[in-house]
PyMOL CGO cylinders between C-alpha atoms (Angstrom):
from pymol import cmd
from pymol.cgo import CYLINDER

trace = [
    CYLINDER, 0.00, 0.00, 0.00, 2.85, 2.36, 0.72, 0.3, 1, 1, 1, 1, 1, 1,
    CYLINDER, 2.85, 2.36, 0.72, 4.26, 1.50, -2.63, 0.3, 1, 1, 1, 1, 1, 1,
    CYLINDER, 4.26, 1.50, -2.63, 1.39, 3.28, -4.34, 0.3, 1, 1, 1, 1, 1, 1,
    CYLINDER, 1.39, 3.28, -4.34, 2.56, 6.67, -2.94, 0.3, 1, 1, 1, 1, 1, 1,
    CYLINDER, 2.56, 6.67, -2.94, 5.94, 7.81, -4.26, 0.3, 1, 1, 1, 1, 1, 1,
    CYLINDER, 5.94, 7.81, -4.26, 8.65, 8.13, -1.65, 0.3, 1, 1, 1, 1, 1, 1,
    CYLINDER, 8.65, 8.13, -1.65, 9.14, 11.87, -2.04, 0.3, 1, 1, 1, 1, 1, 1,
    CYLINDER, 9.14, 11.87, -2.04, 5.43, 12.43, -1.25, 0.3, 1, 1, 1, 1, 1, 1,
    CYLINDER, 5.43, 12.43, -1.25, 5.63, 10.12, 1.75, 0.3, 1, 1, 1, 1, 1, 1,
    CYLINDER, 5.63, 10.12, 1.75, 8.59, 12.12, 3.10, 0.3, 1, 1, 1, 1, 1, 1,
    CYLINDER, 8.59, 12.12, 3.10, 6.72, 15.36, 2.44, 0.3, 1, 1, 1, 1, 1, 1,
    CYLINDER, 6.72, 15.36, 2.44, 3.62, 14.03, 4.25, 0.3, 1, 1, 1, 1, 1, 1,
    CYLINDER, 3.62, 14.03, 4.25, 5.76, 12.86, 7.15, 0.3, 1, 1, 1, 1, 1, 1,
    CYLINDER, 5.76, 12.86, 7.15, 7.45, 16.29, 7.32, 0.3, 1, 1, 1, 1, 1, 1,
    CYLINDER, 7.45, 16.29, 7.32, 4.07, 18.06, 7.24, 0.3, 1, 1, 1, 1, 1, 1,
    CYLINDER, 4.07, 18.06, 7.24, 2.76, 15.73, 9.91, 0.3, 1, 1, 1, 1, 1, 1,
    CYLINDER, 2.76, 15.73, 9.91, 5.78, 16.44, 12.13, 0.3, 1, 1, 1, 1, 1, 1,
    CYLINDER, 5.78, 16.44, 12.13, 5.41, 20.18, 11.48, 0.3, 1, 1, 1, 1, 1, 1,
    CYLINDER, 5.41, 20.18, 11.48, 1.72, 19.97, 12.40, 0.3, 1, 1, 1, 1, 1, 1,
    CYLINDER, 1.72, 19.97, 12.40, 2.48, 18.18, 15.70, 0.3, 1, 1, 1, 1, 1, 1,
    CYLINDER, 2.48, 18.18, 15.70, 5.32, 20.62, 16.47, 0.3, 1, 1, 1, 1, 1, 1,
    CYLINDER, 5.32, 20.62, 16.47, 3.04, 23.64, 15.84, 0.3, 1, 1, 1, 1, 1, 1,
    CYLINDER, 3.04, 23.64, 15.84, 0.25, 22.07, 17.91, 0.3, 1, 1, 1, 1, 1, 1,
    CYLINDER, 0.25, 22.07, 17.91, 2.66, 21.38, 20.77, 0.3, 1, 1, 1, 1, 1, 1,
    CYLINDER, 2.66, 21.38, 20.77, 3.99, 24.90, 20.58, 0.3, 1, 1, 1, 1, 1, 1,
    CYLINDER, 3.99, 24.90, 20.58, 0.47, 26.31, 20.67, 0.3, 1, 1, 1, 1, 1, 1,
    CYLINDER, 0.47, 26.31, 20.67, -0.49, 24.05, 23.55, 0.3, 1, 1, 1, 1, 1, 1,
    CYLINDER, -0.49, 24.05, 23.55, 2.63, 25.15, 25.46, 0.3, 1, 1, 1, 1, 1, 1,
    CYLINDER, 2.63, 25.15, 25.46, 1.74, 28.81, 24.99, 0.3, 1, 1, 1, 1, 1, 1,
    CYLINDER, 1.74, 28.81, 24.99, -1.81, 28.23, 26.18, 0.3, 1, 1, 1, 1, 1, 1,
    CYLINDER, -1.81, 28.23, 26.18, -0.68, 26.23, 29.19, 0.3, 1, 1, 1, 1, 1, 1,
    CYLINDER, -0.68, 26.23, 29.19, 1.96, 28.83, 30.00, 0.3, 1, 1, 1, 1, 1, 1,
    CYLINDER, 1.96, 28.83, 30.00, -0.60, 31.64, 29.80, 0.3, 1, 1, 1, 1, 1, 1,
    CYLINDER, -0.60, 31.64, 29.80, -3.02, 29.65, 31.95, 0.3, 1, 1, 1, 1, 1, 1,
    CYLINDER, -3.02, 29.65, 31.95, -0.25, 28.96, 34.44, 0.3, 1, 1, 1, 1, 1, 1,
    CYLINDER, -0.25, 28.96, 34.44, 0.57, 32.66, 34.68, 0.3, 1, 1, 1, 1, 1, 1,
    CYLINDER, 0.57, 32.66, 34.68, -3.12, 33.52, 35.05, 0.3, 1, 1, 1, 1, 1, 1,
    CYLINDER, -3.12, 33.52, 35.05, -3.49, 30.86, 37.74, 0.3, 1, 1, 1, 1, 1, 1,
    CYLINDER, -3.49, 30.86, 37.74, -0.47, 32.20, 39.65, 0.3, 1, 1, 1, 1, 1, 1,
    CYLINDER, -0.47, 32.20, 39.65, -1.78, 35.75, 39.37, 0.3, 1, 1, 1, 1, 1, 1,
    CYLINDER, -1.78, 35.75, 39.37, -5.24, 34.64, 40.49, 0.3, 1, 1, 1, 1, 1, 1,
    CYLINDER, -5.24, 34.64, 40.49, -3.69, 32.81, 43.46, 0.3, 1, 1, 1, 1, 1, 1,
    CYLINDER, -3.69, 32.81, 43.46, -1.74, 35.96, 44.44, 0.3, 1, 1, 1, 1, 1, 1,
    CYLINDER, -1.74, 35.96, 44.44, -4.81, 38.17, 44.09, 0.3, 1, 1, 1, 1, 1, 1,
    CYLINDER, -4.81, 38.17, 44.09, -6.85, 35.70, 46.15, 0.3, 1, 1, 1, 1, 1, 1,
    CYLINDER, -6.85, 35.70, 46.15, -4.23, 35.70, 48.93, 0.3, 1, 1, 1, 1, 1, 1,
    CYLINDER, -4.23, 35.70, 48.93, -4.21, 39.50, 49.00, 0.3, 1, 1, 1, 1, 1, 1,
    CYLINDER, -4.21, 39.50, 49.00, -8.02, 39.58, 49.09, 0.3, 1, 1, 1, 1, 1, 1,
    CYLINDER, -8.02, 39.58, 49.09, -8.10, 37.09, 51.97, 0.3, 1, 1, 1, 1, 1, 1,
    CYLINDER, -8.10, 37.09, 51.97, -5.51, 39.14, 53.92, 0.3, 1, 1, 1, 1, 1, 1,
    CYLINDER, -5.51, 39.14, 53.92, -7.48, 42.31, 53.29, 0.3, 1, 1, 1, 1, 1, 1,
    CYLINDER, -7.48, 42.31, 53.29, -10.71, 40.65, 54.42, 0.3, 1, 1, 1, 1, 1, 1,
    CYLINDER, -10.71, 40.65, 54.42, -9.05, 39.39, 57.60, 0.3, 1, 1, 1, 1, 1, 1,
    CYLINDER, -9.05, 39.39, 57.60, -7.61, 42.82, 58.36, 0.3, 1, 1, 1, 1, 1, 1,
    CYLINDER, -7.61, 42.82, 58.36, -10.97, 44.47, 57.70, 0.3, 1, 1, 1, 1, 1, 1,
    CYLINDER, -10.97, 44.47, 57.70, -12.71, 41.96, 59.94, 0.3, 1, 1, 1, 1, 1, 1,
    CYLINDER, -12.71, 41.96, 59.94, -10.24, 42.58, 62.76, 0.3, 1, 1, 1, 1, 1, 1,
    CYLINDER, -10.24, 42.58, 62.76, -10.56, 46.35, 62.27, 0.3, 1, 1, 1, 1, 1, 1,
    CYLINDER, -10.56, 46.35, 62.27, -14.34, 46.06, 62.45, 0.3, 1, 1, 1, 1, 1, 1,
    CYLINDER, -14.34, 46.06, 62.45, -14.05, 43.92, 65.56, 0.3, 1, 1, 1, 1, 1, 1,
    CYLINDER, -14.05, 43.92, 65.56, -11.76, 46.51, 67.18, 0.3, 1, 1, 1, 1, 1, 1,
    CYLINDER, -11.76, 46.51, 67.18, -14.14, 49.33, 66.22, 0.3, 1, 1, 1, 1, 1, 1,
    CYLINDER, -14.14, 49.33, 66.22, -17.13, 47.51, 67.69, 0.3, 1, 1, 1, 1, 1, 1,
    CYLINDER, -17.13, 47.51, 67.69, -15.21, 46.76, 70.90, 0.3, 1, 1, 1, 1, 1, 1,
    CYLINDER, -15.21, 46.76, 70.90, -14.15, 50.42, 71.13, 0.3, 1, 1, 1, 1, 1, 1,
    CYLINDER, -14.15, 50.42, 71.13, -17.70, 51.67, 70.55, 0.3, 1, 1, 1, 1, 1, 1,
    CYLINDER, -17.70, 51.67, 70.55, -18.96, 49.25, 73.19, 0.3, 1, 1, 1, 1, 1, 1,
    CYLINDER, -18.96, 49.25, 73.19, -16.35, 50.42, 75.70, 0.3, 1, 1, 1, 1, 1, 1,
    CYLINDER, -16.35, 50.42, 75.70, -17.19, 54.08, 75.00, 0.3, 1, 1, 1, 1, 1, 1,
    CYLINDER, -17.19, 54.08, 75.00, -20.90, 53.44, 75.49, 0.3, 1, 1, 1, 1, 1, 1,
    CYLINDER, -20.90, 53.44, 75.49, -20.25, 51.51, 78.68, 0.3, 1, 1, 1, 1, 1, 1,
    CYLINDER, -20.25, 51.51, 78.68, -18.12, 54.42, 79.97, 0.3, 1, 1, 1, 1, 1, 1,
    CYLINDER, -18.12, 54.42, 79.97, -20.92, 56.87, 79.14, 0.3, 1, 1, 1, 1, 1, 1,
    CYLINDER, -20.92, 56.87, 79.14, -23.45, 54.81, 81.05, 0.3, 1, 1, 1, 1, 1, 1,
    CYLINDER, -23.45, 54.81, 81.05, -21.16, 54.50, 84.07, 0.3, 1, 1, 1, 1, 1, 1,
    CYLINDER, -21.16, 54.50, 84.07, -20.44, 58.22, 84.21, 0.3, 1, 1, 1, 1, 1, 1,
    CYLINDER, -20.44, 58.22, 84.21, -24.06, 59.22, 83.64, 0.3, 1, 1, 1, 1, 1, 1,
    CYLINDER, -24.06, 59.22, 83.64, -24.85, 57.13, 86.70, 0.3, 1, 1, 1, 1, 1, 1,
    CYLINDER, -24.85, 57.13, 86.70, -22.01, 58.75, 88.64, 0.3, 1, 1, 1, 1, 1, 1,
    CYLINDER, -22.01, 58.75, 88.64, -23.21, 62.23, 87.67, 0.3, 1, 1, 1, 1, 1, 1,
    CYLINDER, -23.21, 62.23, 87.67, -26.74, 61.36, 88.82, 0.3, 1, 1, 1, 1, 1, 1,
    CYLINDER, -26.74, 61.36, 88.82, -25.29, 60.12, 92.11, 0.3, 1, 1, 1, 1, 1, 1,
    CYLINDER, -25.29, 60.12, 92.11, -23.36, 63.39, 92.54, 0.3, 1, 1, 1, 1, 1, 1,
    CYLINDER, -23.36, 63.39, 92.54, -26.58, 65.35, 92.05, 0.3, 1, 1, 1, 1, 1, 1,
    CYLINDER, -26.58, 65.35, 92.05, -28.40, 63.07, 94.51, 0.3, 1, 1, 1, 1, 1, 1,
    CYLINDER, -28.40, 63.07, 94.51, -25.57, 63.52, 97.01, 0.3, 1, 1, 1, 1, 1, 1,
    CYLINDER, -25.57, 63.52, 97.01, -25.61, 67.29, 96.61, 0.3, 1, 1, 1, 1, 1, 1,
    CYLINDER, -25.61, 67.29, 96.61, -29.32, 67.31, 97.31, 0.3, 1, 1, 1, 1, 1, 1,
    CYLINDER, -29.32, 67.31, 97.31, -29.17, 64.83, 100.18, 0.3, 1, 1, 1, 1, 1, 1,
    CYLINDER, -29.17, 64.83, 100.18, -29.58, 65.66, 103.85, 0.3, 1, 1, 1, 1, 1, 1,
    CYLINDER, -29.58, 65.66, 103.85, -26.18, 64.03, 104.66, 0.3, 1, 1, 1, 1, 1, 1,
    CYLINDER, -26.18, 64.03, 104.66, -24.37, 66.40, 102.31, 0.3, 1, 1, 1, 1, 1, 1,
    CYLINDER, -24.37, 66.40, 102.31, -26.20, 69.38, 103.74, 0.3, 1, 1, 1, 1, 1, 1,
    CYLINDER, -26.20, 69.38, 103.74, -25.50, 68.17, 107.29, 0.3, 1, 1, 1, 1, 1, 1,
    CYLINDER, -25.50, 68.17, 107.29, -21.81, 67.70, 106.51, 0.3, 1, 1, 1, 1, 1, 1,
    CYLINDER, -21.81, 67.70, 106.51, -21.58, 71.33, 105.43, 0.3, 1, 1, 1, 1, 1, 1,
    CYLINDER, -21.58, 71.33, 105.43, -23.42, 72.46, 108.57, 0.3, 1, 1, 1, 1, 1, 1,
    CYLINDER, -23.42, 72.46, 108.57, -25.51, 74.71, 106.40, 0.3, 1, 1, 1, 1, 1, 1,
    CYLINDER, -25.51, 74.71, 106.40, -28.81, 73.97, 104.82, 0.3, 1, 1, 1, 1, 1, 1,
    CYLINDER, -28.81, 73.97, 104.82, -29.64, 76.17, 101.89, 0.3, 1, 1, 1, 1, 1, 1,
    CYLINDER, -29.64, 76.17, 101.89, -32.86, 74.84, 100.39, 0.3, 1, 1, 1, 1, 1, 1,
    CYLINDER, -32.86, 74.84, 100.39, -31.77, 71.24, 101.02, 0.3, 1, 1, 1, 1, 1, 1,
    CYLINDER, -31.77, 71.24, 101.02, -28.71, 71.48, 98.76, 0.3, 1, 1, 1, 1, 1, 1,
    CYLINDER, -28.71, 71.48, 98.76, -25.11, 71.15, 99.86, 0.3, 1, 1, 1, 1, 1, 1,
    CYLINDER, -25.11, 71.15, 99.86, -23.52, 74.55, 99.42, 0.3, 1, 1, 1, 1, 1, 1,
    CYLINDER, -23.52, 74.55, 99.42, -20.22, 74.03, 101.17, 0.3, 1, 1, 1, 1, 1, 1,
    CYLINDER, -20.22, 74.03, 101.17, -17.57, 75.86, 99.16, 0.3, 1, 1, 1, 1, 1, 1,
    CYLINDER, -17.57, 75.86, 99.16, -14.05, 74.90, 98.19, 0.3, 1, 1, 1, 1, 1, 1,
    CYLINDER, -14.05, 74.90, 98.19, -11.66, 77.80, 98.57, 0.3, 1, 1, 1, 1, 1, 1,
    CYLINDER, -11.66, 77.80, 98.57, -10.01, 79.58, 95.66, 0.3, 1, 1, 1, 1, 1, 1,
    CYLINDER, -10.01, 79.58, 95.66, -6.62, 77.94, 96.31, 0.3, 1, 1, 1, 1, 1, 1,
    CYLINDER, -6.62, 77.94, 96.31, -8.16, 74.46, 95.94, 0.3, 1, 1, 1, 1, 1, 1,
    CYLINDER, -8.16, 74.46, 95.94, -9.76, 75.53, 92.64, 0.3, 1, 1, 1, 1, 1, 1,
    CYLINDER, -9.76, 75.53, 92.64, -6.45, 77.01, 91.42, 0.3, 1, 1, 1, 1, 1, 1,
    CYLINDER, -6.45, 77.01, 91.42, -4.55, 73.80, 92.23, 0.3, 1, 1, 1, 1, 1, 1,
    CYLINDER, -4.55, 73.80, 92.23, -7.23, 71.70, 90.54, 0.3, 1, 1, 1, 1, 1, 1,
    CYLINDER, -7.23, 71.70, 90.54, -7.10, 73.91, 87.43, 0.3, 1, 1, 1, 1, 1, 1,
    CYLINDER, -7.10, 73.91, 87.43, -3.31, 73.71, 87.39, 0.3, 1, 1, 1, 1, 1, 1,
    CYLINDER, -3.31, 73.71, 87.39, -3.45, 69.91, 87.59, 0.3, 1, 1, 1, 1, 1, 1,
    CYLINDER, -3.45, 69.91, 87.59, -6.10, 69.69, 84.88, 0.3, 1, 1, 1, 1, 1, 1,
    CYLINDER, -6.10, 69.69, 84.88, -4.61, 72.18, 82.41, 0.3, 1, 1, 1, 1, 1, 1,
    CYLINDER, -4.61, 72.18, 82.41, -1.05, 73.21, 83.37, 0.3, 1, 1, 1, 1, 1, 1,
    CYLINDER, -1.05, 73.21, 83.37, -0.50, 75.04, 80.07, 0.3, 1, 1, 1, 1, 1, 1,
    CYLINDER, -0.50, 75.04, 80.07, -3.44, 77.41, 80.61, 0.3, 1, 1, 1, 1, 1, 1,
    CYLINDER, -3.44, 77.41, 80.61, -3.19, 77.74, 84.38, 0.3, 1, 1, 1, 1, 1, 1,
    CYLINDER, -3.19, 77.74, 84.38, 0.56, 78.43, 84.23, 0.3, 1, 1, 1, 1, 1, 1,
    CYLINDER, 0.56, 78.43, 84.23, 0.03, 81.26, 81.75, 0.3, 1, 1, 1, 1, 1, 1,
    CYLINDER, 0.03, 81.26, 81.75, -2.01, 83.20, 84.36, 0.3, 1, 1, 1, 1, 1, 1,
    CYLINDER, -2.01, 83.20, 84.36, -0.57, 82.15, 87.75, 0.3, 1, 1, 1, 1, 1, 1,
    CYLINDER, -0.57, 82.15, 87.75, -1.63, 85.29, 89.63, 0.3, 1, 1, 1, 1, 1, 1,
    CYLINDER, -1.63, 85.29, 89.63, -5.31, 85.10, 88.76, 0.3, 1, 1, 1, 1, 1, 1,
    CYLINDER, -5.31, 85.10, 88.76, -7.41, 83.95, 91.67, 0.3, 1, 1, 1, 1, 1, 1,
    CYLINDER, -7.41, 83.95, 91.67, -10.18, 81.53, 90.94, 0.3, 1, 1, 1, 1, 1, 1,
    CYLINDER, -10.18, 81.53, 90.94, -13.60, 81.88, 92.45, 0.3, 1, 1, 1, 1, 1, 1,
    CYLINDER, -13.60, 81.88, 92.45, -14.58, 79.46, 95.21, 0.3, 1, 1, 1, 1, 1, 1,
    CYLINDER, -14.58, 79.46, 95.21, -16.79, 76.65, 93.95, 0.3, 1, 1, 1, 1, 1, 1,
    CYLINDER, -16.79, 76.65, 93.95, -19.31, 74.32, 95.61, 0.3, 1, 1, 1, 1, 1, 1,
    CYLINDER, -19.31, 74.32, 95.61, -18.22, 70.79, 96.46, 0.3, 1, 1, 1, 1, 1, 1,
    CYLINDER, -18.22, 70.79, 96.46, -21.10, 69.33, 94.47, 0.3, 1, 1, 1, 1, 1, 1,
    CYLINDER, -21.10, 69.33, 94.47, -20.03, 71.35, 91.41, 0.3, 1, 1, 1, 1, 1, 1,
    CYLINDER, -20.03, 71.35, 91.41, -16.44, 70.21, 91.89, 0.3, 1, 1, 1, 1, 1, 1,
    CYLINDER, -16.44, 70.21, 91.89, -17.53, 66.56, 92.11, 0.3, 1, 1, 1, 1, 1, 1,
    CYLINDER, -17.53, 66.56, 92.11, -19.52, 66.98, 88.91, 0.3, 1, 1, 1, 1, 1, 1,
    CYLINDER, -19.52, 66.98, 88.91, -16.54, 68.51, 87.09, 0.3, 1, 1, 1, 1, 1, 1,
    CYLINDER, -16.54, 68.51, 87.09, -14.20, 65.81, 88.35, 0.3, 1, 1, 1, 1, 1, 1,
    CYLINDER, -14.20, 65.81, 88.35, -16.63, 63.07, 87.28, 0.3, 1, 1, 1, 1, 1, 1,
    CYLINDER, -16.63, 63.07, 87.28, -16.86, 64.60, 83.79, 0.3, 1, 1, 1, 1, 1, 1,
    CYLINDER, -16.86, 64.60, 83.79, -13.06, 64.86, 83.65, 0.3, 1, 1, 1, 1, 1, 1,
    CYLINDER, -13.06, 64.86, 83.65, -12.72, 61.18, 84.52, 0.3, 1, 1, 1, 1, 1, 1,
    CYLINDER, -12.72, 61.18, 84.52, -15.33, 60.33, 81.91, 0.3, 1, 1, 1, 1, 1, 1,
    CYLINDER, -15.33, 60.33, 81.91, -13.36, 62.19, 79.25, 0.3, 1, 1, 1, 1, 1, 1,
    CYLINDER, -13.36, 62.19, 79.25, -10.16, 60.49, 80.40, 0.3, 1, 1, 1, 1, 1, 1,
    CYLINDER, -10.16, 60.49, 80.40, -11.81, 57.06, 80.17, 0.3, 1, 1, 1, 1, 1, 1,
    CYLINDER, -11.81, 57.06, 80.17, -13.17, 57.82, 76.70, 0.3, 1, 1, 1, 1, 1, 1,
    CYLINDER, -13.17, 57.82, 76.70, -9.71, 58.80, 75.48, 0.3, 1, 1, 1, 1, 1, 1,
    CYLINDER, -9.71, 58.80, 75.48, -8.25, 55.69, 77.13, 0.3, 1, 1, 1, 1, 1, 1,
    CYLINDER, -8.25, 55.69, 77.13, -10.81, 53.50, 75.34, 0.3, 1, 1, 1, 1, 1, 1,
    CYLINDER, -10.81, 53.50, 75.34, -10.02, 55.19, 72.03, 0.3, 1, 1, 1, 1, 1, 1,
    CYLINDER, -10.02, 55.19, 72.03, -6.28, 54.63, 72.47, 0.3, 1, 1, 1, 1, 1, 1,
    CYLINDER, -6.28, 54.63, 72.47, -6.85, 50.99, 73.39, 0.3, 1, 1, 1, 1, 1, 1,
    CYLINDER, -6.85, 50.99, 73.39, -9.02, 50.67, 70.27, 0.3, 1, 1, 1, 1, 1, 1,
    CYLINDER, -9.02, 50.67, 70.27, -6.33, 52.25, 68.09, 0.3, 1, 1, 1, 1, 1, 1,
    CYLINDER, -6.33, 52.25, 68.09, -3.68, 49.96, 69.58, 0.3, 1, 1, 1, 1, 1, 1,
    CYLINDER, -3.68, 49.96, 69.58, -5.88, 46.93, 69.02, 0.3, 1, 1, 1, 1, 1, 1,
    CYLINDER, -5.88, 46.93, 69.02, -6.51, 47.97, 65.42, 0.3, 1, 1, 1, 1, 1, 1,
    CYLINDER, -6.51, 47.97, 65.42, -2.81, 48.61, 64.80, 0.3, 1, 1, 1, 1, 1, 1,
    CYLINDER, -2.81, 48.61, 64.80, -1.74, 45.27, 66.22, 0.3, 1, 1, 1, 1, 1, 1,
    CYLINDER, -1.74, 45.27, 66.22, -4.38, 43.52, 64.10, 0.3, 1, 1, 1, 1, 1, 1,
    CYLINDER, -4.38, 43.52, 64.10, -2.98, 45.24, 61.00, 0.3, 1, 1, 1, 1, 1, 1,
    CYLINDER, -2.98, 45.24, 61.00, 0.68, 44.52, 61.71, 0.3, 1, 1, 1, 1, 1, 1,
    CYLINDER, 0.68, 44.52, 61.71, 0.69, 40.99, 63.10, 0.3, 1, 1, 1, 1, 1, 1,
    CYLINDER, 0.69, 40.99, 63.10, 1.25, 38.24, 60.52, 0.3, 1, 1, 1, 1, 1, 1,
    CYLINDER, 1.25, 38.24, 60.52, -1.90, 36.49, 59.43, 0.3, 1, 1, 1, 1, 1, 1,
    CYLINDER, -1.90, 36.49, 59.43, -2.06, 32.72, 59.79, 0.3, 1, 1, 1, 1, 1, 1,
    CYLINDER, -2.06, 32.72, 59.79, -2.40, 30.50, 56.74, 0.3, 1, 1, 1, 1, 1, 1,
    CYLINDER, -2.40, 30.50, 56.74, -0.07, 32.46, 54.43, 0.3, 1, 1, 1, 1, 1, 1,
]
cmd.load_cgo(trace, "trace")
């Protein structure tokens, strides 16, 4: 049967067949190479997306914890402020001051106490006017101011803790990389 086809045509057919398989293999290699690069890029993008999702989740968790702590602080200090008002209006507070002015404690803290308190609270402002004398203030008012100051301090503390928690969640290595 092979004798029917001249040898030069058989060699030509064999050459064309080899060329066809070589071109097909080359094409297949290019496709596989492109797919391999796409797969590697997709894998990298997926890893980055997973890391970003984990960081966002930890940031959200830190924000929720911070908001919860701030709200808890508000509730605590609202209660404290109410208690200060109750104390100022109580008979015990009025009795301790030995004066009863319409059932409200009106015992005063002297100007020096107020000046020292102001200096401790805001040294930059109080130091700029050291010779100014402050007015005496009622103990109930002073307790209210101090309670509000502590509330502000606690809120700032909670914010800093939240920022630190967020930062550590962003900088610590994620597992599964």
